[in-house]
C-alpha positions as CSV (number, residue, x, y, z in Angstrom):
1,M,0.0,0.2,0.1
2,D,1.2,3.2,-1.2
3,A,0.5,6.9,0.6
4,I,0.7,10.3,0.4
5,V,1.7,13.1,3.0
6,L,1.1,16.8,2.2
7,A,3.8,18.6,3.7
8,A,4.2,21.4,0.8
9,G,2.3,24.1,2.5
10,K,3.9,27.2,4.4
11,G,1.9,26.8,7.5
12,T,0.8,30.0,8.1
13,R,-2.1,29.1,10.4
14,M,0.7,27.8,12.7
15,A,2.4,31.4,12.8
16,P,4.4,32.3,15.0
17,L,5.7,28.7,15.1
18,T,6.5,28.5,11.7
19,P,8.4,31.8,10.2
20,G,11.8,29.9,9.5
21,L,10.5,26.3,10.1
22,A,8.5,24.3,7.7
23,K,5.0,23.1,9.2
24,P,5.9,19.2,8.8
25,L,9.3,20.0,10.8
26,L,8.0,21.4,13.9
27,P,8.7,19.5,17.0
28,V,6.2,17.7,19.0
29,A,7.3,15.8,21.9
30,G,10.8,15.7,20.7
31,R,10.1,14.5,17.1
32,S,9.1,16.7,14.0
33,L,5.6,16.2,12.6
34,L,6.9,14.4,9.8
35,H,8.7,11.6,11.0
36,R,5.2,11.0,13.8
37,M,3.3,10.5,10.5
38,L,5.9,8.5,8.9
39,D,5.9,6.5,11.7
40,G,2.3,5.7,11.8
41,L,2.1,5.1,8.4
42,A,4.6,2.3,8.6
43,E,2.9,1.0,11.6
44,A,-0.3,0.8,9.7
45,G,1.2,-1.3,6.9
46,V,2.3,1.1,4.2
47,Q,5.1,-0.4,2.0
48,R,5.8,3.6,0.3
49,A,5.0,7.2,1.4
50,F,5.2,9.9,-1.2
51,V,6.2,13.0,0.7
52,V,4.7,16.1,-1.6
53,V,7.3,18.8,-0.9
54,H,7.3,23.1,-1.8
55,H,7.9,25.7,1.1
56,L,11.5,25.1,2.8
57,E,11.9,21.7,0.3
58,T,15.6,21.2,0.9
59,E,15.1,21.2,4.9
60,V,11.8,18.9,4.5
61,R,13.6,16.3,1.8
62,A,16.4,16.1,4.3
63,A,14.0,15.5,7.2
64,A,12.6,12.7,5.0
65,A,15.5,11.1,3.9
66,A,17.0,11.3,7.9
67,W,13.6,9.1,8.8
68,K,14.8,5.6,10.2
69,G,12.3,3.3,9.1
70,R,11.3,0.0,6.9
71,M,9.6,1.9,4.3
72,E,10.3,3.6,1.5
73,V,9.9,7.3,1.5
74,R,10.4,9.4,-1.7
75,C,9.7,13.2,-2.2
76,V,7.8,14.9,-4.7
77,A,7.8,18.5,-5.9
78,Q,4.5,20.3,-5.6
79,G,5.7,23.2,-8.4
80,E,4.1,26.1,-8.2
81,P,1.3,26.3,-5.8
82,R,-2.4,27.7,-7.2
């Protein structure tokens, strides 16, 4: 089973927490939201996750690559938001 993680937005509704930090990278109890989401997907039996990136793409890609788990994780660029 595959999953899509929408991680491209600016997180404006989470200001002032997100001016220089992508929303998926916000820490919750010592782990980023992105890593928590990937953990949950892997636990649910997902075999491959596609993380859609745009805002602070380099940082989100690095965090996705740093995730340690038993699931394949690929990042996909959103392109120009509309």
